[in-house]
C-alpha positions in Angstrom: -18.1 -41.9 -6.2 -16.1 -39.8 -3.7 -14.7 -39.7 -0.5 -16.0 -38.7 2.6 -14.5 -35.4 3.9 -12.2 -35.5 6.9 -13.1 -33.7 9.7 -11.2 -30.3 9.6 -9.3 -29.5 12.3 -9.7 -26.4 14.6 -7.5 -24.0 15.1 -4.4 -25.1 17.8 -5.8 -22.6 21.0 -2.5 -20.9 21.9 -2.2 -19.4 17.7 -5.5 -18.2 18.1 -5.0 -17.1 21.7 -1.8 -15.0 20.6 -3.4 -13.8 17.7 -6.4 -12.2 19.5 -4.6 -11.2 22.3 -1.8 -9.1 19.6 -4.8 -8.1 17.5 -6.7 -6.9 20.8 -3.4 -4.5 22.0 -2.6 -3.3 18.0 -6.0 -1.5 18.5 -6.8 -0.6 22.1 -3.5 1.0 21.8 -3.7 3.5 19.2 -7.3 4.0 20.3 -6.3 5.0 23.4 -3.7 7.4 21.8 -6.3 9.0 19.4 -8.8 9.1 22.3 -6.3 10.7 24.6 -6.1 13.6 21.9 -8.3 17.0 22.2 -9.2 17.0 18.4 -10.9 13.5 18.9 -12.5 14.0 22.1 -14.3 16.8 20.6 -18.0 15.5 19.6 -18.9 11.6 19.1 -18.1 12.3 15.9 -13.9 12.3 16.6 -14.6 9.5 18.8 -15.8 7.8 16.2 -13.2 8.6 13.6 -10.2 7.8 15.9 -12.2 4.1 16.4 -11.7 4.4 12.7 -8.3 4.7 12.2 -7.6 3.1 15.4 -8.6 -0.2 13.5 -6.4 0.5 10.6 -3.8 -0.9 12.8 -4.8 -3.9 12.7 -6.7 -4.4 9.7 -3.1 -3.7 7.9 -1.3 -6.2 10.1 -4.3 -9.0 9.1 -4.0 -8.4 5.2 -0.1 -8.4 5.2 -0.2 -12.2 7.4 -3.3 -13.4 6.5 -2.3 -15.2 3.9 0.8 -16.8 5.2 -0.7 -19.6 7.0 -2.7 -21.0 3.9 0.4 -20.0 1.4 3.1 -21.6 3.6 0.9 -24.3 5.3 3.0 -27.1 3.7 6.5 -25.9 4.9 4.9 -24.2 8.3 2.8 -26.8 9.3 5.6 -29.2 10.2 8.0 -26.5 12.1 5.2 -25.6 14.1 4.6 -29.0 15.1 0.7 -28.1 13.8 -1.4 -30.3 11.1 -1.9 -28.5 7.7 -5.3 -28.8 8.4 -5.1 -26.8 11.5 -2.7 -24.2 9.8 -5.6 -23.7 6.9 -8.1 -23.0 10.4 -5.7 -20.3 11.6 -6.0 -18.7 8.4 -9.9 -19.0 8.1 -10.0 -16.9 11.9 -7.1 -14.8 10.5 -9.9 -13.8 8.0 -12.7 -13.7 9.8 -10.9 -11.0 12.0 -9.8 -9.4 8.9 -13.3 -8.9 7.8 -14.4 -7.4 11.0 -11.4 -5.2 11.4 -12.1 -3.6 7.6 -16.2 -3.7 8.7 -14.7 -1.4 11.4 -12.5 0.8 9.8 -14.5 1.4 6.4 -17.9 1.8 8.1 -16.8 4.1 10.6 -15.1 5.7 8.3 -18.1 6.1 6.0 -20.5 7.1 8.7 -18.0 9.8 10.0 -17.4 11.3 6.4 -22.0 10.9 5.7 -22.3 12.7 9.3 -19.8 15.8 8.2 -20.7 16.2 4.8 -17.2 14.8 3.2 -18.8 11.7 1.3 -19.4 13.2 -2.2 -16.0 15.4 -1.9 -14.0 12.1 -0.5 -15.1 10.3 -3.7 -14.1 12.8 -5.8 -12.3 11.9 -9.0 -10.0 15.2 -9.6 -8.5 15.0 -6.5 -5.0 13.0 -6.3 -5.5 12.0 -2.4 -9.0 11.0 -2.9 -7.9 7.3 -4.7 -7.4 6.3 -0.9 -11.0 6.6 -0.3 -11.8 5.1 -3.5 -9.2 2.3 -3.3 -10.6 1.9 0.2 -14.3 1.3 -0.6 -13.2 -1.1 -3.7 -11.1 -2.8 -0.7 -14.3 -3.4 1.2 -16.2 -4.5 -1.7 -13.6 -7.2 -2.8 -13.5 -8.1 0.7 -17.6 -8.2 1.0 -17.3 -10.5 -2.3 -14.9 -12.5 -0.7 -16.3 -13.5 2.3 -19.3 -14.2 1.0 -18.2 -16.3 -1.3 -16.1 -18.2 1.1 -19.4 -18.7 3.3 -21.3 -19.7 0.3 -19.1 -23.2 -0.6 -18.8 -22.9 3.4 -22.7 -23.6 3.4 -22.7 -26.0 0.6 -20.0 -28.3 1.9 -21.8 -28.3 5.1 -24.9 -29.3 3.9 -23.5 -32.6 2.9 -23.4 -31.6 -1.2 -20.4 -33.7 -2.9 -19.7 -31.9 -6.0 -17.0 -32.5 -8.4 -13.7 -31.7 -7.8 -13.8 -29.0 -10.4 -16.6 -26.8 -7.5 -13.7 -27.2 -5.8 -11.2 -25.8 -8.1 -13.4 -23.3 -8.9 -13.7 -22.1 -5.7 -9.9 -21.9 -5.5 -9.1 -19.9 -8.3 -12.4 -17.5 -7.2 -10.9 -17.4 -3.7 -7.0 -16.9 -5.1 -8.4 -13.9 -7.8 -10.2 -12.7 -5.0 -8.0 -12.3 -2.3 -5.3 -11.1 -4.5 -7.8 -8.2 -5.9 -8.1 -7.3 -1.9 -4.6 -7.3 -1.4 -4.0 -5.1 -4.2 -6.6 -2.7 -3.7 -5.9 -2.2 0.1 -1.8 -1.6 -0.4 -2.6 1.0 -3.4 
């Protein structure tokens, strides 16, 4: 018989507020810069491209920093004066924002390319510059898979499933492997 799960801690409000504030600033400032340019303001597709490029700024920041709360939870929690569970909650919130900015960046980029007839040409393997789009799409697919696995396990746990510990270790292994693949693809 397994012990009942302890309730999960929520993110400290100050950490979440700081992260959200910095994320909004990191998105809005580049967006304002791009939208003030005549090139991006010529039509609605140009504005959409401006949103896509501006979303790349907080997305890169989220990719770089999303792993710190989970990887360093054991030694960072006492330094910050929070529990390990609270730090893992911060990781989950950062991951949600990462998925949001990835969807915003990747989705608007794909919409822009499709609307301007550049979708097929962007995924042509004969040109080396197009590897950027290929790895971007791969990152989007891997991130979607990671989100689906995380949501599936969260729902499984929420429904009170008390499975064997190997499910927890399987989830941990799959989560780490997918997260590493996402990070590797994102930096490629």
